[in-house]
C-alpha positions, 0 to 999 in steps of 0.5 A, spaced: 912 669 323 915 676 322 916 681 327 911 686 324 905 680 323 907 678 330 906 685 333 899 686 329 897 679 332 899 681 339 895 687 338 889 684 336 889 679 341 890 684 347 884 688 344 879 681 343 881 680 350 880 687 353 875 690 349 872 685 345 866 683 349 864 690 350 864 692 343 861 685 341 855 686 346 853 693 343 855 693 336 851 686 335 845 690 339 845 696 334 846 691 328 839 687 330 836 694 332 837 696 325 834 690 322 828 691 327 827 698 326 828 698 318 822 693 318 818 699 320 819 703 314 814 703 308 820 703 303 827 702 306 830 702 299 827 708 296 829 712 302 836 710 301 836 711 294 833 718 296 838 720 301 844 717 296 841 722 290 841 728 295 848 727 297 850 726 290 847 732 288 850 736 294 857 733 293 857 735 285 854 742 287 859 743 293 862 749 291 856 753 289 852 750 296 858 753 300 857 760 297 850 760 298 851 757 305 856 763 306 851 768 304 846 765 309 850 765 315 852 772 314 845 774 313 843 771 319 848 774 323 854 769 323 861 768 321 863 762 316 870 760 315 873 754 311 879 752 313 884 749 309 887 743 314 887 742 321 892 747 323 888 752 319 881 750 323 885 750 330 888 757 329 881 760 327 878 757 333 883 759 338 883 766 336 875 766 337 877 763 344 882 769 345 877 774 343 872 772 348 877 771 353 875 764 354 877 760 360 873 754 358 870 751 352 865 746 353 864 741 347 858 736 344 861 730 340 864 731 334 868 726 330 871 732 326 873 736 332 877 729 334 880 729 327 883 736 327 885 735 335 882 742 337 882 740 344 890 739 344 890 746 341 886 750 346 889 746 352 896 749 349 893 756 350 891 755 357 883 754 355 880 748 359 876 744 354 870 739 357 867 734 353 860 734 355 857 727 351 858 722 356 862 717 352 867 722 350 867 725 357 869 718 360 874 718 355 877 724 356 877 722 364 881 716 362 885 719 357 883 714 351 881 715 344 874 713 341 873 706 338 867 707 335 864 713 331 857 714 334 858 710 341 866 713 343 866 709 349 863 702 346 869 698 349 868 700 356 864 696 360 859 699 366 864 696 371 870 699 368 867 706 368 865 705 375 872 704 377 874 710 373 870 714 376 871 712 383 878 712 382 878 719 379 873 723 383 873 719 390 865 720 391 862 719 398 859 713 396 862 708 390 858 709 384 856 702 381 849 702 377 848 705 370 843 710 373 848 712 378 854 713 373 849 717 369 847 722 374 854 723 377 856 725 370 850 729 369 851 733 375 859 734 374 857 736 367 852 741 368 856 745 373 862 745 368 857 747 362 854 753 366 861 756 367 863 755 360 865 761 355 864 758 349 860 752 346 863 748 341 858 743 337 859 739 331 853 738 325 850 732 322 847 736 316 847 744 315 842 746 310 845 752 305 838 755 304 837 757 311 843 756 315 840 751 319 844 745 323 841 739 324 844 735 331 842 728 332 844 726 339 842 721 344 843 726 350 841 733 351 848 736 352 849 738 345 843 743 346 846 746 352 853 747 349 850 751 343 845 755 347 848 756 354 854 760 352 853 766 348 859 764 343 857 758 339 862 755 334 860 749 330 865 745 327 864 740 321 866 737 314 865 741 308 861 735 306 856 736 311 852 741 307 846 739 303 841 744 299 835 745 303 831 744 309 827 739 306 833 735 304 833 733 311 827 728 312 830 722 309 837 723 313 833 724 319 829 717 318 835 713 316 841 715 321 838 713 328 835 706 325 842 705 321 846 707 327 843 704 333 837 701 331 832 707 334 826 709 330 828 716 332 834 718 335 833 721 342 834 729 340 833 732 333 835 739 334 834 744 328 838 750 330 839 756 325 844 760 329 846 765 332 839 763 336 835 768 338 834 765 345 836 769 351 843 768 354 843 765 361 846 769 367 847 763 372 850 768 377 844 773 377 838 768 378 833 773 380 833 777 373 828 773 369 831 770 363 826 774 358 830 780 360 837 778 359 841 779 353 840 776 346 847 778 343 850 772 341 856 770 336 856 764 332 862 761 328 861 756 323 868 753 321 867 748 315 873 743 314 877 741 308 883 737 310 883 733 304 875 733 302 875 737 296 881 733 293 877 727 295 871 730 291 875 730 285 878 723 286 873 718 282 874 712 287 874 716 294 869 721 292 863 716 295 866 717 302 863 724 302 856 721 302 857 718 309 853 720 314 857 717 320 851 713 322 856 707 324 852 701 320 858 699 317 862 698 323 856 695 327 855 689 321 862 688 321 864 681 324 871 683 325 869 690 328 865 686 333 870 683 335 876 688 336 873 695 335 875 701 332 882 701 336 884 696 331 879 697 326 881 704 325 886 709 324 888 716 327 880 718 327 875 714 323 874 707 324 870 701 321 869 700 314 868 707 311 874 709 316 879 707 310 876 712 305 876 717 311 883 716 313 886 715 306 883 722 304 884 726 311 890 723 314 894 719 308 895 712 306 899 710 311 894 711 316 889 707 312 894 702 311 894 700 318 887 697 318 885 696 311 886 689 311 881 688 316 876 689 311 875 682 308 870 685 302 864 680 305 859 686 302 855 686 308 856 693 309 853 695 302 846 693 304 847 696 311 849 703 309 843 708 308 846 711 302 848 705 299 856 707 299 860 701 296 865 700 302 868 694 300 870 697 293 873 703 297 877 699 301 880 695 295 882 701 292 885 704 298 889 697 298 891 697 291 894 704 292 898 702 298 900 696 294 903 701 289 906 705 294 912 701 296 917 701 291 924 698 290 930 698 285 928 691 283 921 692 282 922 691 275 925 684 276 919 682 280 914 685 275 917 680 270 917 674 273 910 674 276 903 672 273 899 678 274 899 686 272 901 689 279 908 693 281 913 690 284 911 693 291 906 688 292 907 684 299 909 677 297 903 675 302 898 678 298 902 676 291 901 669 293 894 669 295 892 674 289 895 669 284 892 663 288 890 660 281 897 659 279 898 655 285 892 651 284 894 649 277 901 647 280 898 643 286 894 639 281 899 638 276 904 635 282 898 632 286 899 628 291 906 629 292 905 637 292 900 636 298 905 632 302 911 637 300 906 643 303 904 639 309 911 638 311 914 641 317 919 645 313 914 647 308 909 650 313 915 654 317 917 657 310 910 659 309 909 662 315 915 666 315 915 668 308 908 668 306 905 669 313 900 663 312 899 660 319 901 654 321 895 652 325 891 653 319 890 646 315 892 647 307 887 645 301 889 638 298 889 639 291 886 633 286 890 630 281 884 630 276 881 637 276 873 638 275 875 640 267 879 633 266 873 629 269 868 632 265 872 632 258 873 624 260 866 623 260 860 623 255 854 628 256 848 624 259 842 628 257 837 627 251 832 632 249 835 637 254 830 642 257 835 648 258 843 648 256 848 651 261 855 652 263 858 650 270 863 655 271 869 652 274 872 656 280 879 655 282 877 651 288 871 647 285 876 645 279 882 644 283 880 642 291 873 641 292 872 637 285 866 632 288 862 638 289 863 640 282 861 633 280 855 633 284 853 640 281 853 636 274 849 630 276 844 635 279 843 639 273 843 633 268 838 629 272 834 636 271 834 635 264 840 641 263 845 640 258 852 642 261 858 644 259 865 645 263 869 651 260 876 652 260 876 659 263 880 663 268 878 664 275 874 670 276 879 675 279 876 675 286 883 672 289 887 678 286 881 683 288 881 681 295 889 683 295 888 690 292 890 687 286 885 691 281 889 691 275 890 683 275 882 682 277 880 687 271 885 682 267 881 676 269 874 679 268 876 681 261 878 674 260 872 671 263 867 674 259 871 673 253 871 665 255 863 665 257 861 670 251 860 665 246 856 660 251 851 666 252 851 667 245 848 660 244 843 661 249 846 658 255 845 660 262 852 661 267 851 657 273 856 658 279 857 654 285 862 659 289 857 665 291 863 670 291 865 669 284 857 670 282 858 676 286 864 678 282 859 677 276 854 681 279 857 687 282 865 688 281 865 686 274 861 693 273 867 697 274 871 692 269 867 691 263 863 695 258 856 696 260 853 691 255 858 686 257 857 686 264 849 686 263 849 680 259 854 676 264 850 679 270 843 677 267 845 670 265 849 668 271 846 664 277 848 661 283 847 653 283 842 652 288 838 658 285 838 655 279 836 648 281 830 652 285 828 655 278 828 649 275 824 645 280 819 651 280 818 651 273 816 643 273 823 639 273 821 633 277 824 633 284 824 626 284 830 626 279 834 629 285 836 625 292 830 626 296 830 624 304 825 623 309 826 628 315 834 628 315 837 633 319 842 639 316 845 645 320 846 650 314 850 656 314 849 661 308 855 665 305 856 672 306 855 675 299 850 670 298 846 673 303 848 680 300 845 678 293 839 675 297 840 668 295 840 664 301 833 662 301 833 658 295 838 653 298 833 652 304 827 652 300 830 646 295 833 642 301 826 643 305 822 641 298 827 634 298 825 632 305 830 635 309 829 638 316 833 645 315 836 649 321 839 655 319 844 659 322 843 666 324 850 667 325 852 672 319 860 671 318 864 664 319 870 668 320 874 665 314 873 670 309 878 667 303 885 668 305 884 672 311 883 666 315 890 663 313 894 670 314 898 669 321 896 676 323 889 674 323 888 667 324 886 668 332 881 673 330 878 669 324 877 663 329 874 668 334 869 670 329 868 663 328 867 661 335 859 664 335 858 659 329 861 653 332 857 654 338 851 655 334 852 648 331 854 645 337 847 646 341 842 640 343 838 641 336 844 642 332 850 637 334 848 631 330 846 634 324 849 634 317 853 641 317 852 644 310 855 651 307 855 654 301 861 658 300 868 655 300 871 659 305 865 657 310 866 650 308 874 650 310 872 654 317 867 649 319 872 643 318 876 647 322 871 649 328 867 642 328 869 635 329 865 633 323 865 634 316 861 639 312 858 639 305 856 643 300 848 643 299 849 641 292 852 634 294 846 633 298 841 633 292 845 630 287 843 623 285 848 618 287 853 616 282 
């Protein structure tokens, strides 16, 4: 293993050991809360679509809205400043504090203020800066950075916080319980807020029509921070502006549910500063508050810092729709196990963090954690504004690939079977061109399998390709599915339907038996089947950020399948990730009409069998059982497409007793689980599935999974083999 890979693996290992349990407990709780909370909405998808539409409109009209907001803020008596970058913002905020002769600034939680590192700027100017959000204050005391965009101290357990407070503050009685810790923090922070000269907040949303700020918090500190000092500075990115107060409604409905699973966040504060409430003089408790002054200063500091360039970037623009809810972090299996200190950059973490870091910090920061996004697509359905987060991560990966160039790139480009520049790493290039490796493997099997498994080969693969020696390699079959199919005659007379069985790389070269089973099952149900000679879907290169190569695959695949669609044949796909390509990513690669034709005529194999049975095909033509027990795990992209229920229904109808895992990720994620820097994380994520399939109820069941990666991971996790569901239902030879 290279030093760089070993260093990354060591960091991940250390974070799994020290922070993984705390992060996992909270994020899984938030994620389950989201599932439960959104069920209370009458039209969840409609609300998400409305929020998306508002953000699209706001970003499109952003220059206009910024002009309108400036007028509104000034009419209200405040000042608005648009900062070009972090240094510009910090200079302005420092000057405000100097004008106020401020000795102390109190802050509520703001990721944008973390982004510009305003604390360091003010402290360098001898201003005492105090975080008043409990989590942020814990991190300030500990001198640590946030690990989550909503719950910054999510990586610290109650015990760790108690130890920190007891060691730092030496209270008369040691603090232990959550209530004791919270009350201690409340007392400490209350005194600090009372003596503050300037209050600094963020803003979840700002309305251009009235200048109203929406602050969505779980604590009351933001309100105190905004109104106790007589000078209020609000710091936010320019993307936080929305047209009207009425536009806040869908976001208020969604942000708490999406982020922490709360039906509504504890505090929803709508402020139109400068507020008219009297200032509080804590040194003069005898004077009624109604008789004190109401003279207040308000400064809205909006940050560009790369955002306007992101607005003009067709691929990164979607990032600006983000409402910082953290749903993409909470739903992500890798994030659940390592948190934002691994799955994050200078400021932002989680799935959407790559887009933010690329836009405001640069590709180098995004590259540090971009590969932790496996493109599983779970975050796309979790996002309350329907951002295609996996695509943003893929675009950034592609740009990182293209950023590393050398004088011999022309030679590499001429020798590799892809459309990529020479800067792509050898590891990514190998996995991105796995179809070529599979063809060579089958051509020389079984010698190729023996050679690959030798200790010398495994050492070389780990050293140069980063393929972990602990991971079992696929065994290539000499006779491919296409070879087998071409050597036989059709078994269907008077076909009721006609279909193409798409031969994905693994089905064609490795797991050939599941392909044969699919042919037998379809033919038994009266379907005339053909297996075409067609290229791989492009999922492999896309996962490595090799977008040009994936697009090239997409055009070749469509060209190879179009004639069959013209004949009226359905496209049946065994591998869910390939179906997801046809149904989602190909929209970015193909003309609209071509994409629609392929998407509308493509089906997952068990979905297709379900449809045949529902429409009168004889179930007894398949293999039926009487209560045989199976433990089933569905593929992540199969769930995103809403197709896992078809497999369960077919198996149940054929007599199987199905126990379905509620673990959402097996941890393999295609090439991810092969890579030496991520192998241990992959297995750690998979441990949840292993435990679920080793209970008293599931221990003796046949293990069934729909995805290639899931099957490989389950074979590594368990001592009993796993099977694709189509192998269970296909009639015996």
